[in-house]
N, C-alpha and C positions, 0 to 999 in steps of 0.2 A: 699524322700527328693525331694523338689519343690522350685524354686525361687519365691519370693515375693517382692511387692514395699510397701513402707509405705501406711498405710490405706486399704490394702487389708484384706479381712477376711481370717481366718486360721481355718480349720475343727478341731479344738483341743476339744477332748471330754474324760473325763473319771470322775469315781466317786470321786477320789482324785486327781483332776487336779491341777498341780503345773506348773506356768508360768515363765519362764526365761527370760533372756535379749531378747529384741526385740517383746515382746509380752505385750498386754493389754486387759483385760476384759471390756468390756462395755456392755450398754443395747441398744437393738434395739428399733425401735419406738413402736413396740407391747410389749415392756417389757421383751423380752426373752434376756438371756447373750449372748455375742458374743464375740470372741477373733479376735483383731485386730493387724496387724503388725505395728511396730513404726520404722522400719528400712527396708533396702533394704538387701536381703541375702537368704539363703537356710533355708526352714523350717526342723527342726530336732526334733526327739522326742525319749525318752527311749524306750527300749524293750517292756516293758508293756504299753506304751503309756500314762503312767501318767504324765511325764515331757515333755514339750514343751518349744522349743527356736528358735531363729533366729540365725543360723550362718553366719557370715560375716568377711571379712577381717581385722576387727578393732584390734588394739592392746591394746586398752584402755578398761579396764574392768568396766562394768556397773554393779553394785550389784544388785542381785535380793533374795528376801527372801527365806530361806531354803538353800541357796546354800554353798558349802564348799569352805574355802578360806585358804591360808596359808598367814599370815602376819607378819610384822616387827613392833614392838614397838617402836615408834618415839619420845615419850614424854608422861608426865602425867599431868593430869588436876584434881586437888583435888583427889576424890577417884576413880577416873577413867582413863584408859590409852587410848592414841591416837595411832592407828594401821594404818600403810600404807598397803594398800591391792592393790595398783596399779590402783586405781579408781580415778576420778578428785578430790574426797574430802577423807581426812583420815576418819578412822571408829572410832566409841567410843566403849570401852569395859569397862563395869562397873566391879569394883573390887569384886563383888558379883556374877557375872556370871561364875561361878566355881562350881563344884559338891562340896558340903559341905563347901563352904566358908560362912564365918561370918566377922563381922566387926574386930574381933580379930585374926581370923584365914583366910588369904587369901594369894594367891601366891606373891612372891616378885620378880615381873618382873622388868627387866632393859631395859634402851634403847638398841636397838639391839638385843632383844629375839626374836625368831621366835614362832610363834602361828598357830595351826591348830584350825581353829574357824568355826561357822556357822553364817551365815547372819540372824539376827532375825528380823531387820527391814531395809527396803531399800525404799526409796521415793524421787523423784526428786528433792524436796524442801528442805530435811533434810539431814544430816549426816546419813550413814549407820551406824547400831549397831550390835555388835557382842556378841555371847554367846559361852561359852567353855563347853557346855554339851548337851547332847540329848535332843530334846525337849520333847519327850514323857516320858522316863525313868529318866530325871533329873540327870543321871549318866554320867562320863566324856566320856565312850565310844570311848577313842582314842584321844578326844579333849584336848588341853591345849597346855603348853610350850613343844616345839620341842627342846631338848638338843642334841647339837654336830651335826654331820651330815653336809650336804651339800646342797645348794639351788640352783635349776636348774631354769632357765626361759625359757619359751617356747611360742609358740602362744597358743590363748584360745581354738582353736580348738584341738591342741594336748592334752591340760590339760583334755579336756573333753573326748578324746579318752581314756585316760589312767584311767578315772573314769567308763569307761564301763567295765564290769567283763568278758566280751567276747572279748575284745582286747587282742591280743598275747603277747605284749611286756612285761609286769611285770610278767606275769607267765612264760614266756620262761626264763627270768632272774632267776627268782626266783628258776627255776628247776636246776639252774647251781651253785649258790651260795647262802647263806642267806643273805637277806637284808630287810630293813623296809622302807617304803614309805609313803608319805601324799601327796596326789595330790588334789590342788585347782582348781576351776573352773576360777581362776584369772590368769592363765598362770604361776604358780609357782609349783614346785614339790620339796619337802624335800626328800632327800635319805641319807640311811646310811648303812653301811656294815663293816665286820670286817677288809678287807684290803684297803686301799686307791686306790689301782688299780681298785679294783672292782667298788668303788664310780665313779671313772674317767670313767670306762667302761659303767655304767649304764647313765651317765651324754651324754656320746658320743652317747650311742643308742638313747635316747630321741631326741636329736638334728637331729640325721640321720633320725629318723621316721617322725619328725614333718612335716605335709604337706606343711609348709612354709619354710621348709628347703630341707632335702634330699629327703623325701618321701619313704624311704626304706621300703620294705615289709619284711615278715618274712623270707623268704629264703635269702635276703641280710643280714639281721641282723645275721643270724647263720653263714653266710661266714665271717662277718666281726669279729665275737665273736671268730671264730675258728683261727684267726691271733693274738688274744691276749692272754697273759700269766694271765689268771684269772680262 
């Protein structure tokens, strides 16, 4: 992790390189591809170094291709749905962008429905587009409508931490009680559990661990959970 300013070069290299918010691939004078930062912040990358992005204190989500998001359906336009993903513009979701969807067989989404989706197109001059299936298998793979449950809002940094399989919080909570979750890079986390008290506990833990909130570590979370009847 190192701080950068807009316009600085970032040493992002990988066979399957995927760039997230704050990074842009350009070409140098000699025609070689280079990665340049478009915002100030800290350079971050996934464990295998295939995904790179700039972490900043912005609360506004900037969509990037292939990122996972939790959205809320806010309207319908013809055969498409308009989805709020917390960005400057609403995203578009095609009615056929679901596993096995046809013109006669498609999900019956309503205003207020929650979705777990993937950003299929993101460009600064266009509205982002979403899909609810895996790009390679064309299967749902967990994407689609999220029924029931509770939506937690957190910082963009916290949502990315929850997407890291090495982060302690969700495995720790899952070892204590059964729960389901869907974390998006847009600062939204959907959770559901059998007992409402467990849902509240998960929500409080996410808020407590959030770097923009309490910044609790694993020891502090365990101590906090020991005070709850869950």
